[in-house]
N, C-alpha and C positions, 0 to 999 in steps of 0.2 A: 599564460592565459588559458582559462578553462575552455576547452573545445568540446566537452562531452558532459551533458547534464542528465543524470539518471534520477528518476523519481519513484518514490513509493506511490501507491495509488489511493487506497482508502484512508481518509483522514488527511490526505495531502492534496490530491487533485480533486477528489470527489467526496461527497457526503453520503455515505452508504450505511452508516451505523444502524439506523432504524430498519432499513431493508434487510440487513444481515440478521438482526435480532428476530424480526417477524418471520423471515424464511426459516430460520433455525427452529423457532418455536413451533411453527406449523409442521415442519418435518419431524421433529421429535414427538409431537402429539400424534402424528400419523403412525409413528412406529411404536411408541410406548403407551399411547392412549393416556398420557399424563401431561399436565401443563408444567413445563420447566420455568421457574421464575426468571424474569428478566435480570434480576440482581445476580443470579448465578451465572448466566451467560455473560454478563458484563465483566465478570472476574476472569474470564477465559480470553485467550488471544483470538479475536474475531477476524482471522484472515484465512488460514489454511483450513478449508472446510473438511476435507477428509481427516486431517489430524484432529480437528476439534470433535468431529462426530465419533472418533475413536474413544472419547471420554464416556460415551453413552451406549455404544453398541459393541458387540464382539467384532474382532478384527475381520472375520469372514463375512460380516454384514455391512462393512463400511462402504464398499463399492455400491451396493444397492441403495444404501441410505444417501449416498452422495448424489446418485441419479435422482432420487426423490427431492433432495434439496434443490438441485438445479431446476427442476420443474417448478417448485414453489418460488424460487428466486425469480424465475422468468415471469411467472403469473403475478407476483406481487410487485414487480419492478416499477410499473407505472404509478402505483399508489404510494409506495414508500421510499422510492429513490429521491433523495433531496437535492440532487443535481451537482453540477460542477461549481466549485467555489469561485466567487467573483474575482476576476482578474487572471484566472488561470489560462483561459484561451488566448488572451492578449500576450501573456508571458510566453507561451509555447510558440505563438506566431513570431514574436520578436527573436526568440532563440533560433528558429528555423531560418528566418530571413538573414540572420547573421552567420549562418553556416555552422552553428553549434549542433552537434549530433545529440539527439534526444532518445531516451530510453526509459522503460519502466522495469522496475524490479519489485515484484509484489508477491505476497503470500497467497493471493487469490489463485484459484484454480483456473486452468485455461477455459473451462466451460463457463464459469462465472464471468471471466474477463470478456469473452466473446459476447455474452448477453449484454453486459454493461457497455462495451465498445460501440454496439449498434445504437445505443441511446445517448451516450455522453457527448459525442461530437468533438472529441479531443484531437482529431487529425491523425496523421500517420507518424508513428515512432520508428526510429531506425532499428530498434531492437526491443523486444518485450520478453522478459524472463518471468515465468509464473511458477507456482509451486510444483507443477508437474515436471519442471526442468531441473530441479535440484534434489539432492538427497537430504540436505540439511537446511532447515528454515533459518531465517534471521533469528538471533544475532550472528549466525554463521555468515561468513562473507561470500559463500559460494555463488549466490545469485549475482552480486555485484561483480565479482571476478568473471563470471560467465558473460555478463553484459559487456564488460570492457573488452574481453577477447573477441566477442562478436563484432565490436566496432573498431578493433585494433587501436584502442585508446590506452594511454598510460595512466597510472594513478595520479601523477602530478598534473595531468590535464583534465581530470575528472572530478566532479562534485556530485554528491548524493543528497537529495532533498527528501526529508521524511518528517514524521511526527512522533516517533516513539523511541524509547530507550533501546529497543532491539534494532531499530534503524541505525542509531548512532553506533551501537556495538559493531554492526556489520561494516559500516563505513570505516570505523577506526581500524578494524582488523584488515580491511582491504587497502588501507593506506590512502584513502581519498578524503577530500574535504567534506564536511557535513554542514548542511543548513537545516536548522530545526524550525519547522513552521509552527506558528502559534494560533493561526486563525481558526483552527478546529477545536481548540482547547479552552477549558474553563481556567480561571485563575488557580484553582486548587490543583488541576492537572498540570498546569505549567510549573507550579511550585514543586510538585512531586517529580516531574521530569528533571528539573534543575538539580534537585538533591541527588538523584540517581546518576545523572550525567557527570557530576563532579568526580565520580569514581571511575569514569570510562575514558573520556578523551575530549579534545577540544571541539568546539562547534561555534557557529554564529546563529543567533535567533533572528527570525524574520516574521514581521507582523502582517505583511501584505505581499502578494506575488510580485508586485512592482519592485520591491526591494531586492529580489533575487536578480533581476536584470541589472540593477544598479551595482550590486556587489560583483557581478560577473562582467561588468563594464560592457553591457550590451546596449547599443544606442536605441 
């Protein structure tokens, strides 16, 4: 029986896509004085901010650019953060009542997580592994392995819940079960995920957070 549930954050627990795009656009305009098209940002992995900013600035400028990003992320949070997905808080409460350990494994930086944590009201997790804690981002399994070590959990007793192909890749490499959420995706994005996932590893799709509790046999 699963006793440890690890979650991706953006696109899984919270809807932060517009916030990320607007904060990045504002930051890049501050730095380069040019408007970066949303379409270009959408083609990049919108999680690890320092790694993403490295596409646009020199390596010795990334740290300062990230500080500016965090300032913009904080300033724009109230306007562009689209909240916690329906049913997520109930799911987390059910898991915690049942004694299941909960954790986050995210590409978000610690600074961005702390800003969002204060707004999202997701409660306390038993472990949170952010981009600052790993050398290699997903699909490398380092973050999931670190979270399991923190919780003294085995792969057989752990499930990872995420929304992307890189999430599935990390779960597969770590040897844990994977639940692919569909509530944040368009039909085209779901189709694209399914095509890529067929080459990676097994998973189960979920259309609502309540399905996760059912699959994990949580009352």
